[in-house]
C-alpha positions in Angstrom: 5.9 -7.7 -158.7 4.2 -4.4 -158.0 7.0 -3.2 -155.8 9.5 -4.4 -158.4 7.6 -2.3 -161.1 7.5 0.7 -158.9 11.2 0.5 -158.2 11.9 0.3 -162.0 9.8 3.4 -162.6 11.7 5.2 -159.9 15.0 4.2 -161.3 13.9 5.1 -164.9 13.0 8.6 -163.8 16.2 9.0 -161.8 18.4 7.9 -164.7 16.5 10.1 -167.2 17.0 13.1 -164.9 20.7 13.1 -165.8 21.5 14.2 -169.3 24.0 12.0 -171.0 24.1 13.2 -174.6 26.7 11.4 -176.8 30.2 12.8 -177.0 29.7 15.2 -174.0 31.1 15.2 -170.5 27.6 14.3 -169.3 28.3 10.8 -170.4 30.9 10.6 -167.6 28.5 12.1 -165.0 26.0 9.5 -166.1 28.5 6.6 -165.6 29.3 8.0 -162.1 25.5 8.2 -161.3 25.0 4.5 -162.3 28.1 3.5 -160.3 26.7 5.4 -157.3 23.3 3.7 -157.5 25.0 0.3 -157.7 27.6 1.1 -155.0 24.7 2.0 -152.6 23.4 -1.6 -152.7 24.4 -3.6 -149.6 25.9 -6.4 -151.8 28.4 -4.0 -153.4 29.1 -2.4 -150.1 30.1 -5.8 -148.9 31.9 -6.7 -152.2 33.2 -3.4 -153.6 35.8 -5.3 -155.7 32.9 -6.6 -157.9 32.0 -3.1 -159.1 34.3 -1.3 -161.5 34.7 1.2 -164.3 35.8 0.1 -167.8 37.6 3.0 -169.4 37.0 3.9 -173.1 40.6 3.6 -174.2 42.1 6.6 -176.0 39.0 8.7 -175.5 39.6 12.4 -175.5 36.7 12.9 -173.1 37.8 10.2 -170.7 34.4 8.4 -170.9 33.9 5.1 -169.2 31.4 2.2 -168.8 30.4 0.5 -165.5 30.6 -3.2 -164.9 28.9 -4.9 -161.9 29.4 -8.6 -161.1 27.1 -10.6 -158.9 28.1 -14.1 -157.6 25.3 -16.3 -156.2 26.0 -17.9 -152.8 23.7 -20.8 -152.8 26.4 -23.0 -154.1 29.4 -22.6 -156.5 28.4 -22.3 -160.1 30.2 -21.1 -163.3 27.0 -20.3 -165.1 26.8 -16.7 -165.9 24.4 -14.4 -167.8 25.9 -11.2 -169.2 23.5 -8.2 -169.4 24.1 -4.9 -171.1 22.4 -1.5 -171.5 23.7 1.8 -172.8 23.7 5.0 -170.8 24.2 7.6 -173.6 21.4 9.3 -175.6 21.2 11.3 -178.8 21.0 15.1 -178.5 18.2 17.4 -177.2 18.2 20.1 -179.9 15.0 18.7 -181.4 13.1 19.8 -178.2 13.7 23.4 -179.1 12.6 25.8 -176.3 11.6 22.8 -174.2 15.2 21.3 -174.2 15.8 22.1 -170.6 12.8 19.9 -169.6 13.7 16.9 -171.8 15.1 15.1 -168.7 12.1 15.8 -166.5 9.3 13.5 -167.8 6.5 14.9 -165.5 7.3 18.5 -166.1 7.8 17.8 -169.9 4.3 16.3 -170.0 2.8 19.5 -168.7 4.8 21.6 -171.1 3.7 19.4 -174.0 0.1 20.3 -173.2 0.9 23.9 -174.2 2.2 23.0 -177.7 0.9 21.3 -180.8 1.9 17.6 -180.9 1.4 15.0 -183.6 -2.0 13.4 -183.1 -0.8 10.0 -181.9 1.7 11.6 -179.4 -1.1 13.8 -178.2 -3.4 10.9 -177.6 -0.7 9.1 -175.7 0.1 12.2 -173.6 -3.5 12.6 -172.4 -4.0 8.9 -171.9 -1.6 9.0 -168.9 -0.2 5.7 -170.0 3.1 7.1 -171.3 6.2 8.9 -170.0 8.0 11.3 -172.3 11.6 12.3 -172.2 15.0 12.1 -173.8 16.5 8.7 -173.2 13.7 7.3 -171.1 12.8 5.0 -174.0 16.3 4.6 -175.6 17.2 3.2 -173.2 17.3 4.3 -169.6 14.1 2.4 -168.7 16.0 -0.7 -169.9 18.9 0.0 -167.7 16.4 0.5 -164.8 15.1 -3.0 -165.4 18.6 -4.5 -165.1 19.6 -2.4 -162.0 16.3 -3.4 -160.3 17.0 -7.1 -161.2 20.4 -6.8 -159.5 18.8 -5.3 -156.4 16.2 -8.1 -156.3 18.7 -10.9 -156.7 21.3 -9.5 -154.3 18.6 -9.0 -151.6 18.5 -12.8 -151.4 21.9 -13.7 -152.6 22.2 -16.6 -150.2 19.6 -18.5 -152.2 20.8 -17.4 -155.7 22.8 -19.8 -157.8 24.8 -18.6 -160.7 26.3 -15.3 -161.6 25.2 -12.1 -163.3 27.3 -9.4 -165.1 25.8 -6.0 -165.9 27.6 -3.7 -168.3 26.3 -0.1 -168.4 28.1 1.1 -171.5 28.8 4.5 -173.0 29.0 5.6 -176.6 26.4 3.2 -178.0 24.8 5.9 -180.1 28.2 6.7 -181.7 30.8 4.1 -182.4 30.0 1.5 -179.7 33.2 2.3 -177.9 31.8 1.2 -174.6 30.9 -2.3 -175.8 34.1 -2.6 -177.8 36.1 -2.0 -174.6 33.8 -4.2 -172.5 34.2 -7.2 -174.8 37.9 -7.8 -174.1 37.2 -7.2 -170.4 34.6 -9.9 -170.4 37.0 -12.3 -172.1 39.7 -11.5 -169.5 37.2 -11.9 -166.6 36.1 -15.3 -168.0 39.7 -16.5 -167.8 40.2 -15.1 -164.3 36.9 -16.4 -162.8 36.2 -19.5 -164.9 32.8 -18.1 -165.8 30.7 -20.1 -168.3 28.8 -17.3 -170.2 25.4 -18.6 -171.3 24.0 -15.6 -173.2 24.2 -11.9 -173.8 21.0 -10.0 -172.9 20.2 -6.4 -173.8 17.2 -4.5 -172.7 17.3 -1.9 -175.6 13.9 -0.6 -176.8 11.2 -2.4 -178.7 8.5 -0.7 -180.8 5.8 -1.5 -183.4 7.3 -2.8 -186.6 4.6 -1.5 -188.8 1.5 0.7 -188.7 -1.2 -1.0 -186.6 1.2 -3.6 -185.2 -0.1 -4.8 -181.8 2.6 -7.3 -181.1 5.2 -7.0 -178.3 8.4 -8.6 -179.3 11.2 -10.5 -177.7 14.2 -10.8 -180.1 16.6 -13.7 -180.1 19.7 -12.9 -182.2 20.4 -9.6 -183.9 20.7 -8.0 -187.3 24.2 -7.1 -188.6 25.5 -4.2 -190.6 28.2 -3.8 -193.2 29.0 -0.8 -195.3 30.1 -1.9 -198.8 31.7 1.0 -200.5 32.9 2.1 -204.0 35.8 4.3 -204.9 35.3 5.2 -208.5 38.1 6.6 -210.7 36.9 8.1 -214.0 38.7 10.1 -216.6 38.8 13.8 -216.4 37.9 16.0 -219.3 36.8 19.6 -220.2 33.0 19.8 -220.4 33.5 21.1 -224.0 34.9 17.7 -224.9 32.6 15.6 -222.8 32.8 12.3 -224.7 36.6 12.3 -224.2 36.2 11.7 -220.4 34.4 9.2 -218.2 32.2 10.7 -215.5 32.6 8.7 -212.2 29.2 10.1 -211.1 27.5 8.2 -213.9 29.0 4.9 -212.6 28.1 5.7 -209.0 24.6 6.6 -210.1 24.2 3.3 -211.9 25.4 1.3 -208.9 23.0 3.3 -206.7 20.1 2.6 -209.0 21.0 -1.1 -209.0 21.5 -1.6 -205.3 19.5 1.1 -203.4 16.4 -0.4 -201.7 16.6 -3.4 -204.0 15.1 -6.5 -202.3 17.5 -8.6 -204.3 20.1 -7.9 -201.6 17.8 -8.6 -198.6 18.9 -11.5 -196.3 16.1 -13.9 -195.5 16.4 -16.3 -192.5 13.4 -18.3 -191.2 11.0 -16.0 -192.9 12.6 -12.8 -191.4 13.8 -10.3 -193.9 16.4 -7.6 -193.6 15.7 -4.2 -195.0 17.4 -3.8 -198.4 20.6 -1.6 -198.7 20.3 2.1 -198.8 22.9 4.8 -199.5 24.6 6.6 -196.7 26.9 8.7 -198.8 27.2 9.4 -202.5 29.4 12.3 -203.8 32.2 13.1 -206.1 35.5 14.2 -204.6 36.2 17.3 -206.8 37.1 20.0 -204.2 36.3 23.1 -206.4 34.1 24.3 -209.1 35.6 24.3 -212.6 34.7 23.2 -216.2 36.6 20.0 -215.7 34.4 17.0 -214.8 35.1 15.1 -211.5 37.8 12.5 -211.6 36.8 10.4 -208.6 33.6 9.7 -206.7 32.6 7.6 -203.6 29.5 5.7 -202.6 28.6 3.6 -199.6 25.6 1.6 -198.5 24.1 0.6 -195.2 23.8 -3.2 -195.8 21.8 -5.2 -193.2 22.6 -8.9 -192.8 21.0 -11.9 -191.2 23.3 -14.6 -192.7 25.6 -13.0 -195.3 29.2 -12.7 -194.2 31.7 -10.0 -195.3 33.3 -12.2 -198.0 29.9 -12.9 -199.5 28.8 -9.3 -199.5 32.1 -8.2 -201.0 31.7 -10.8 -203.8 28.2 -9.6 -204.5 29.1 -5.9 -204.6 32.2 -6.6 -206.8 29.9 -8.4 -209.3 27.4 -5.5 -209.2 30.2 -3.0 -209.8 31.5 -4.9 -212.8 28.0 -5.2 -214.3 27.1 -1.5 -213.7 30.4 -0.3 -215.1 29.8 -2.4 -218.3 26.3 -1.0 -218.6 27.5 2.6 -218.3 30.0 2.0 -221.1 27.3 0.4 -223.3 25.0 3.4 -222.6 27.8 5.9 -223.4 28.6 4.2 -226.7 25.0 4.2 -227.7 24.6 7.9 -226.8 27.9 8.8 -228.5 26.9 7.0 -231.7 23.5 8.9 -231.7 25.3 12.2 -231.1 27.8 11.5 -233.9 25.0 10.7 -236.3 23.1 13.9 -235.3 26.3 16.0 -235.6 27.3 14.3 -238.9 30.6 13.1 -237.4 32.4 9.8 -237.7 31.8 7.4 -234.8 34.5 5.3 -233.1 33.8 3.2 -230.1 34.9 4.8 -226.9 38.1 3.4 -225.4 36.8 2.5 -221.9 36.8 -1.0 -220.5 35.0 -2.0 -217.3 37.5 -2.7 -214.5 36.7 -3.5 -210.9 39.0 -4.6 -208.1 38.9 -5.0 -204.3 40.9 -2.9 -201.9 43.4 -5.7 -201.2 43.9 -6.2 -204.9 44.7 -2.5 -205.4 47.1 -2.7 -202.5 48.9 -5.6 -204.0 49.2 -3.8 -207.4 50.7 -0.7 -205.8 53.0 -2.9 -203.6 54.3 -4.6 -206.7 55.5 -1.2 -207.9 56.5 0.4 -204.7 58.0 -2.5 -202.8 56.5 -4.2 -199.7 58.5 -2.3 -197.0 58.4 1.1 -198.8 54.7 1.0 -199.3 54.0 -0.2 -195.7 56.0 2.8 -194.5 54.2 5.3 -196.8 50.8 3.9 -195.7 51.8 3.9 -192.0 52.8 7.6 -192.3 49.6 8.5 -194.1 47.5 6.7 -191.4 49.3 8.6 -188.7 48.5 11.9 -190.5 44.9 10.9 -190.9 44.5 9.9 -187.2 45.5 13.4 -186.2 42.8 15.0 -188.3 39.9 15.8 -186.0 38.2 17.6 -188.9 37.7 14.4 -190.9 34.9 11.9 -190.1 36.3 8.4 -189.3 34.5 6.9 -192.2 36.1 9.3 -194.6 39.6 8.5 -193.4 39.5 5.1 -195.0 38.4 6.7 -198.3 41.2 9.2 -198.1 43.6 6.3 -197.6 42.4 4.7 -200.8 42.7 8.0 -202.6 46.3 8.2 -201.4 47.1 4.6 -202.3 45.6 5.0 -205.8 47.8 8.2 -206.3 50.9 6.0 -205.8 49.9 3.7 -208.7 51.2 4.4 -212.2 47.9 3.1 -213.7 45.6 6.0 -214.4 42.9 4.2 -216.3 39.3 4.2 -214.9 38.6 1.7 -212.2 36.1 0.9 -209.4 37.6 -0.1 -206.1 35.3 -2.1 -203.8 36.0 -1.9 -200.1 34.3 -1.7 -196.6 33.7 1.5 -194.7 33.5 1.1 -190.9 31.7 0.3 -188.6 31.0 -3.4 -188.8 28.3 -5.0 -186.7 28.2 -8.8 -187.2 24.8 -10.4 -187.3 24.1 -13.1 -184.7 21.8 -15.8 -185.9 20.6 -18.1 -183.1 19.6 -21.2 -185.1 19.3 -23.6 -182.2 22.0 -25.9 -183.4 24.4 -25.4 -180.4 23.6 -26.3 -176.8 23.7 -22.7 -175.6 21.4 -21.6 -178.5 18.9 -24.4 -177.6 19.0 -23.4 -173.9 18.3 -19.7 -174.8 15.5 -20.5 -177.1 13.9 -22.8 -174.4 14.4 -20.2 -171.7 12.7 -17.4 -173.8 9.9 -19.7 -174.9 9.1 -20.6 -171.3 9.2 -16.9 -170.2 6.9 -15.9 -173.0 4.5 -18.8 -172.5 4.2 -18.4 -168.7 3.8 -14.6 -168.6 0.2 -13.6 -168.4 -0.6 -10.2 -169.8 -3.1 -8.3 -172.0 -0.4 -8.1 -174.7 0.3 -10.4 -177.6 3.9 -11.6 -176.9 5.9 -12.7 -179.9 9.5 -13.8 -180.1 11.5 -13.3 -183.3 14.9 -14.3 -184.5 16.6 -10.9 -185.1 16.6 -7.7 -183.1 16.0 -5.3 -186.1 18.1 -2.4 -184.9 21.9 -2.0 -184.9 23.1 -2.5 -181.4 26.0 -3.5 -179.1 24.6 -7.1 -179.1 26.7 -7.6 -182.3 29.9 -7.6 -180.4 29.0 -10.7 -178.4 30.2 -12.9 -181.3 31.8 -12.8 -184.8 31.9 -15.1 -187.8 34.3 -18.0 -187.1 35.0 -18.8 -190.7 38.5 -17.4 -191.4 37.8 -16.2 -194.9 34.7 -14.3 -193.8 36.4 -12.2 -191.3 39.6 -11.9 -193.2 37.8 -10.4 -196.2 36.6 -7.6 -193.9 40.0 -7.0 -192.4 41.8 -7.0 -195.7 39.3 -4.7 -197.4 38.8 -2.1 -194.7 41.4 0.6 -195.4 43.5 1.1 -192.3 42.0 -1.8 -190.3 43.8 -2.2 -187.0 44.8 1.5 -187.0 42.1 3.8 -188.4 39.4 1.3 -187.3 39.6 -1.7 -185.1 37.3 -4.1 -183.4 38.3 -7.0 -181.1 37.3 -9.8 -183.5 39.3 -12.5 -181.7 37.6 -11.6 -178.4 34.2 -11.6 -180.1 34.9 -15.0 -181.5 36.0 -16.2 -178.1 32.8 -15.1 -176.4 30.7 -16.6 -179.3 27.4 -15.9 -177.3 23.8 -16.3 -178.4 22.1 -12.9 -177.8 18.7 -11.6 -177.1 16.8 -8.3 -176.5 13.9 -7.9 -174.2 13.2 -4.2 -174.0 10.8 -1.5 -173.0 7.9 -0.7 -175.3 7.4 2.8 -176.6 7.4 5.1 -179.6 9.5 7.7 -181.4 13.0 6.9 -180.5 15.3 9.7 -181.4 12.4 12.1 -181.8 11.3 14.8 -179.3 8.1 12.7 -178.7 10.2 9.8 -177.5 8.1 7.9 -174.9 7.5 4.6 -173.1 4.3 2.8 -172.3 4.4 2.4 -168.6 2.5 -0.9 -168.1 4.5 -3.0 -170.5 7.8 -1.3 -169.6 7.5 -1.6 -165.8 5.5 -4.7 -165.4 5.7 -7.1 -168.4 9.2 -6.6 -169.8 10.8 -7.0 -166.4 9.0 -10.3 -165.8 10.2 -11.6 -169.1 13.7 -10.5 -168.3 13.7 -12.1 -164.9 12.2 -15.4 -166.0 14.6 -15.7 -168.9 17.6 -15.1 -166.7 16.4 -17.6 -164.1 15.6 -20.2 -166.8 19.1 -19.8 -168.2 20.7 -20.3 -164.8 18.7 -23.4 -163.9 
């Protein structure tokens, strides 16, 4: 295993040496580098047809992923393990004047000795047990493990039974475009080759979950992510007649207060708890300064899931919006009554009524007025216009579509529209009920129990970070997925994911990654011993156990 570890370190340094910052041409150069490393292997020189690019469809940069297929030659077998790793990284501006060295771990280490580092990073630097550099932790050392595994297996392909597929994907740090294009390719390959996919393995990074955490984790399953959102229509007024209007910011603020970091909305499965929701955007949509209050506001949350499906989250958030809207009206009436008493004016209850609807309900209401075909054409044209706008974030395009849809409605009374903002990452809960889930749990348990090391190895049910693993499956209940499709403005045009292909794959997933610290920080680093010795052994044993 020492030669195996040395090769992984060599590959990790080589991959890190090539910058591959998200949304830059370097992502393409990185894909070509990975392809070149794989193409140099004797197995792929003999079978070049088993190595290919998977283009990122419609990408202005022309980015691509790499897919390598290995077929064991001991005897025919359909059993196949799918493995993925992303090649892209976040940017390097956080390195400041040292940015040019961010891809040279050994040089960077010497440069770091000349500057002030956080105490823990400084200790790790001088220990000699860590390698620093952009992407070495997230996640080029993980890619190195998988490439070295392919080298090891193909060197003795005559005695290997089963198949491996490795997808080195682009755009993971952005919109998961690489994996979203790989998923349909995997489904097509399954049809062509008759592969029986057993599991989807990622080697993305692993780190301490809390201060003083000494555990090293293997994760079976993955957390999911939804972004429940609120488009709030108030009633505009001059600030000099403030009680004649309804401020949408007050409704948004009440929803934020109710939902933000509230454990009431955590998902709990087998004792593992998601982080509670947190706001990712909250603002009114008034474009200019004036003495008129805002008419509309928008809010959306990062909502992690272990077991809640889109229809369930939509129902919860609709109920929250209704309650918060009612509470705001009660508060306003109390305050208005107090003000009238202080100003010696007559009090009359304010006219507002709490009203909440989902996006699909709003669409139906507008469709009733506009007509089915006429509205479809208006919305199609609006989506076409929004698609061309490079100045608008993809998340805001859905909000702008709601704003446009609402403008077509004759009803101008206050309302909260509940919808989903993309992206959507389904959670995958490996319960052990299905044969493939049982096989994966058994394979991992054996790998953990038979790997001797100085580390405390622990396996848990959910990889806690949003990742491409989510696209290995999707909820199979029709209402669950339909609620997301129907309530994501522009789904299928402004935003799309291959849900049917994800449902077809329906794979249990796991992550066995490098150990390190400070992902997405300039002190990003891996611990060498665990990353190059222990994690690869766990990966190798798990894969072999699955293929038995």
